Steps between C-alpha positions, in 0.01 A plus 500: 500500500782749588669419171186600306474822697867574440455444123192722501684775690796473262268523199331807648839665565615427142174644366543812717863534384387460137236764548754742654737447212217566252396811692860627511534440122176694441620777731824529306312517167267772643804693620657486154174610340472787747851622425431482125171689538660762720775558243235533223304736720799721564575518128137566412474785753821654371372478141163638601662803666718567203206490260292721730780757519543492118127545436487789746794669334349453156171646614668801659713562190195466273301736713770766485550462125123512443463825692785658293363356174149629562630846599713526184252317279768270369322203338824299471564526875137407567547189296822411685321559829224262391760232432652562839160468670428175316842364605434608858163325491667180373756518776225552755320194363823295525543615860147393572566152356825474697308595816252220428777249453671622813180459695468143379855429609422655841204260533735205430745632761218531749377145423850351544551696823165376626595141420830538683336655799234229507776237491683658793171546695426126468852380552536323834754663731815309582587462864 
């Protein structure tokens, strides 16, 4: 009878050890994903800021040129200003798309972080 209990206990310990190894492997994978997503997030935010700054500069430049062109009645400058405004609008649209992509990456980061926190919350404490 003791031998059967010992075998059962050993099987339970092996199953627990296997589950721990699997959980540690999953934890490592989640950590790698998190680092990758955080890197992408950082790049996305940097790109978004650059595009936002460029669009703002283009709008400011176009506004100044338009004021001067209207005051002088220079049709050529008005046409140039129109092109500047169109370019600024395109850059603003690109910035918006980058912001959407960055938000999606942020959601992935949050999801990975949540999974890691959940793992550590459930992890039994060692004595």
